[in-house]
C-alpha positions as CSV (number, residue, x, y, z in Angstrom):
1,X,118.9,-43.7,10.7
2,X,118.3,-41.6,14.3
3,X,115.1,-40.5,16.0
4,X,115.8,-36.9,15.2
5,X,116.5,-37.9,11.3
6,X,113.3,-39.9,11.4
7,X,111.2,-36.9,13.0
8,X,112.6,-34.6,10.2
9,X,111.2,-37.0,7.8
10,X,107.9,-37.6,9.1
11,X,106.8,-34.1,10.2
12,X,106.0,-32.7,6.3
13,X,104.4,-35.9,5.7
14,X,101.8,-35.6,8.5
15,X,101.5,-32.0,7.6
16,X,100.3,-32.7,4.2
17,X,98.0,-35.4,5.5
18,X,96.6,-32.3,8.0
19,X,96.6,-30.1,5.2
20,X,94.5,-32.5,2.5
21,X,92.3,-33.2,5.5
22,X,91.9,-29.9,6.1
23,X,91.1,-29.3,2.1
24,X,89.3,-32.1,1.9
25,X,86.6,-31.5,4.4
26,X,86.2,-27.5,3.0
27,X,85.6,-28.8,-0.2
28,X,83.0,-31.4,1.4
29,X,81.0,-28.3,3.3
30,X,80.9,-26.2,0.0
31,X,79.6,-29.4,-1.9
32,X,77.0,-30.2,1.3
33,X,76.1,-25.9,0.9
34,X,75.3,-26.1,-3.1
35,X,73.3,-29.5,-2.2
36,X,71.2,-27.9,0.3
37,X,70.7,-24.3,-1.8
38,X,69.8,-26.2,-5.2
39,X,66.8,-27.7,-2.4
40,X,65.8,-24.6,-1.5
41,X,65.5,-23.7,-5.0
42,X,63.6,-27.0,-5.8
43,X,60.9,-25.9,-2.9
44,X,60.6,-22.1,-4.3
45,X,60.3,-23.7,-7.7
46,X,57.9,-26.0,-7.1
47,X,55.8,-23.3,-5.3
48,X,56.0,-21.1,-7.9
49,X,54.7,-23.9,-10.3
50,X,51.7,-24.6,-8.3
51,X,51.2,-21.0,-8.0
52,X,51.3,-20.4,-11.8
53,X,48.9,-23.7,-12.5
54,X,46.4,-22.4,-9.4
55,X,46.2,-18.9,-11.0
56,X,45.6,-20.1,-14.8
57,X,42.8,-22.6,-14.0
58,X,41.2,-19.9,-12.0
59,X,38.0,-18.0,-13.0
60,X,38.8,-14.6,-14.9
61,X,39.0,-11.7,-13.1
62,X,38.0,-8.2,-14.2
63,X,40.4,-5.5,-15.2
64,X,39.9,-3.2,-12.2
65,X,41.0,-5.9,-10.0
66,X,43.9,-7.1,-11.6
67,X,45.3,-3.3,-11.8
68,X,44.6,-3.3,-7.9
69,X,46.4,-7.0,-7.3
70,X,49.8,-5.5,-9.6
71,X,49.6,-2.1,-7.6
72,X,49.3,-4.3,-4.3
73,X,52.0,-7.0,-5.4
74,X,53.6,-5.4,-8.5
75,X,52.4,-9.4,-10.0
76,X,49.8,-10.6,-11.9
77,X,51.6,-12.9,-14.3
78,X,49.3,-15.8,-15.5
79,X,46.3,-14.6,-13.7
80,X,43.0,-14.5,-16.0
81,X,41.1,-11.5,-17.0
82,X,38.3,-10.1,-18.9
83,X,38.9,-6.7,-20.8
84,X,36.3,-5.0,-22.9
85,X,37.4,-2.1,-25.5
86,X,38.1,-1.4,-29.4
87,X,41.4,-2.4,-30.9
88,X,43.7,0.3,-32.4
89,X,44.9,-2.0,-35.1
90,X,47.3,0.7,-37.3
91,X,49.2,0.1,-34.0
92,X,50.0,-3.0,-33.7
93,X,53.5,-4.2,-32.7
94,X,55.1,-6.9,-33.5
95,X,57.6,-9.3,-31.8
96,X,59.7,-11.4,-32.8
97,X,58.5,-15.1,-31.7
98,X,58.3,-18.8,-32.8
99,X,55.4,-20.7,-32.6
100,X,55.1,-24.9,-33.5
101,X,58.2,-24.5,-34.8
102,X,57.3,-21.5,-37.3
103,X,59.1,-18.0,-37.3
104,X,56.9,-15.2,-37.0
105,X,55.3,-12.7,-34.9
106,X,53.5,-11.8,-31.7
107,X,50.8,-9.1,-32.3
108,X,50.9,-6.3,-29.4
109,X,47.9,-4.3,-30.4
110,X,46.6,-1.4,-28.3
111,X,43.2,-1.8,-27.0
112,X,41.3,1.5,-25.8
113,X,39.1,0.6,-22.7
114,X,36.0,2.0,-21.9
115,X,37.4,4.7,-19.5
116,X,39.7,6.1,-22.4
117,X,43.0,4.0,-21.0
118,X,45.2,1.6,-23.4
119,X,46.4,-1.8,-22.8
120,X,48.6,-3.8,-25.0
121,X,47.3,-7.1,-25.9
122,X,49.4,-10.1,-27.3
123,X,46.7,-11.4,-30.0
124,X,48.5,-14.0,-31.0
125,X,51.0,-15.5,-33.8
126,X,51.0,-15.2,-37.2
127,X,54.5,-16.4,-39.7
128,X,56.7,-14.0,-41.1
129,X,55.0,-13.0,-44.3
130,X,51.7,-12.2,-42.8
131,X,53.5,-9.2,-40.9
132,X,52.0,-7.0,-43.0
133,X,48.2,-6.8,-41.5
134,X,46.8,-6.5,-45.1
135,X,47.6,-9.8,-45.4
136,X,45.0,-11.1,-42.6
137,X,42.7,-8.0,-42.9
138,X,39.8,-10.3,-41.7
139,X,41.3,-10.6,-38.5
140,X,41.4,-6.6,-38.1
141,X,38.2,-7.0,-36.0
142,X,36.2,-3.4,-35.6
143,X,34.1,-2.1,-32.8
144,X,33.5,-3.2,-29.2
145,X,35.3,-6.3,-28.2
146,X,35.9,-8.7,-24.9
147,X,39.0,-10.8,-24.8
148,X,39.9,-13.4,-22.3
149,X,43.4,-14.3,-21.5
150,X,45.9,-14.2,-19.2
151,X,47.7,-11.1,-17.3
152,X,51.9,-10.8,-17.8
153,X,54.2,-8.6,-16.3
154,X,56.0,-6.3,-17.7
155,X,60.2,-6.5,-17.9
156,X,61.6,-4.0,-16.2
157,X,65.1,-3.8,-18.5
158,X,66.6,-5.8,-21.5
159,X,66.9,-9.5,-20.4
160,X,70.1,-9.8,-22.0
161,X,72.6,-7.8,-23.0
162,X,73.5,-10.5,-25.8
163,X,69.9,-9.6,-27.5
164,X,69.7,-7.0,-29.9
165,X,68.2,-3.8,-29.8
166,X,64.0,-3.6,-30.6
167,X,64.0,-2.2,-34.1
168,X,61.5,0.7,-34.2
169,X,61.6,1.2,-37.8
170,X,61.1,-2.0,-38.9
171,X,58.7,-2.4,-36.5
172,X,60.3,-5.8,-34.9
173,X,60.5,-6.1,-31.1
174,X,63.2,-8.6,-30.0
175,X,61.9,-7.7,-26.2
176,X,58.7,-6.9,-24.8
177,X,59.4,-3.0,-23.9
178,X,55.8,-2.3,-23.2
179,X,56.9,1.6,-22.7
180,X,58.5,1.9,-26.1
181,X,56.0,-0.4,-27.7
182,X,53.1,2.1,-26.0
183,X,55.4,5.1,-27.5
184,X,55.7,4.0,-31.1
185,X,51.8,2.9,-31.5
186,X,50.5,6.1,-32.5
187,X,48.7,6.7,-29.3
188,X,46.9,9.7,-28.4
189,X,48.5,12.4,-26.9
190,X,48.5,12.2,-22.8
191,X,47.1,8.5,-23.3
192,X,47.3,6.3,-20.2
193,X,48.6,3.0,-20.3
194,X,48.1,-0.2,-18.3
195,X,51.0,-1.1,-16.5
196,X,50.9,-4.7,-18.0
197,X,50.4,-6.9,-20.8
198,X,47.8,-9.5,-21.6
199,X,47.8,-12.5,-23.6
200,X,44.8,-13.3,-25.4
201,X,43.1,-16.7,-24.9
202,X,42.7,-19.1,-28.2
203,X,39.5,-18.1,-29.1
204,X,39.7,-17.9,-32.9
205,X,40.0,-15.0,-34.6
206,X,38.1,-14.4,-38.0
207,X,40.2,-15.6,-40.8
208,X,42.1,-17.5,-38.5
209,X,44.9,-14.8,-37.5
210,X,46.3,-14.1,-35.4
211,X,46.2,-17.4,-33.1
212,X,46.0,-16.8,-29.7
213,X,46.4,-18.9,-26.9
214,X,50.3,-18.6,-27.4
215,X,51.2,-17.5,-24.0
216,X,54.3,-20.2,-23.0
217,X,55.4,-21.7,-19.8
218,X,58.9,-22.8,-19.7
219,X,60.5,-22.9,-16.0
220,X,63.0,-25.7,-16.2
221,X,62.8,-27.5,-13.1
222,X,66.1,-29.3,-12.8
223,X,67.1,-28.8,-9.1
224,X,66.5,-32.2,-7.4
225,X,68.9,-33.4,-10.0
226,X,71.7,-30.9,-9.3
227,X,70.8,-31.7,-5.7
228,X,71.3,-35.4,-6.0
229,X,74.9,-34.5,-7.8
230,X,76.5,-32.1,-5.3
231,X,75.4,-34.6,-2.3
232,X,76.7,-37.2,-4.5
233,X,79.9,-35.5,-4.9
234,X,80.2,-34.6,-1.0
235,X,79.6,-38.1,-0.1
236,X,82.0,-39.5,-2.7
237,X,84.7,-37.2,-1.1
238,X,83.7,-38.3,2.2
239,X,84.4,-41.7,1.2
240,X,88.0,-40.8,0.2
241,X,88.8,-38.9,3.4
242,X,87.5,-42.2,5.4
243,X,89.3,-44.6,3.2
244,X,92.7,-42.5,3.4
245,X,92.9,-41.7,7.2
246,X,91.9,-45.7,7.5
247,X,94.7,-46.4,5.6
248,X,97.0,-43.8,7.4
249,X,95.6,-45.7,10.8
250,X,97.2,-48.9,9.4
251,X,100.3,-47.9,8.2
252,X,103.2,-49.4,10.2
253,X,104.7,-47.0,12.5
254,X,108.3,-46.8,12.5
């Protein structure tokens, strides 16, 4: 085989080698970027969890302070508050939920505040068979009450298209549509509504129902594992590229 023929054989092989190298480096850059993104998400999630923990262990503030904070930041999630008013029990709304493995509802009841405004309070959990308030009449506390709990941000839209629509006819809510909850609760015409919820704490209600203190904090933090996975794949790919390059360098030239 003469020199011209050898060049024609080697050229495609060398081209494929360069192409593989370029693609490998590009893939490694993508893997490194994904790992870095997960590290950034890790820092964000740790900061969020620290903020929630700090808020939940702070002293309760007044509703006026909570409303001011919400107006300024749009965020009062997990801020402890104390509110005073009287429950409009006939307007309670039922949010489908589970609590400690039992199916049932979180009971959202309008609280008429001293200034005439209304606040939707998650009083807690009742089993499925106790949806009818007559089965827990002792817990329908009359008159003025004080409630301490955690403020919760409203949802701006349905969390997922897969989630069922709220069933107003049966008073069963699958997502917490604050405005519709209030509009279907029989509140007086022209009512004013506090722009967030409050989850009542675990202080026992008469008769034991609803069971308060049901706020769930379920924020998985797997970003470190994801970052290690992406960086590990990048390192493995780098190793493959180095071994391939070293092998090419040692190959005898003809």
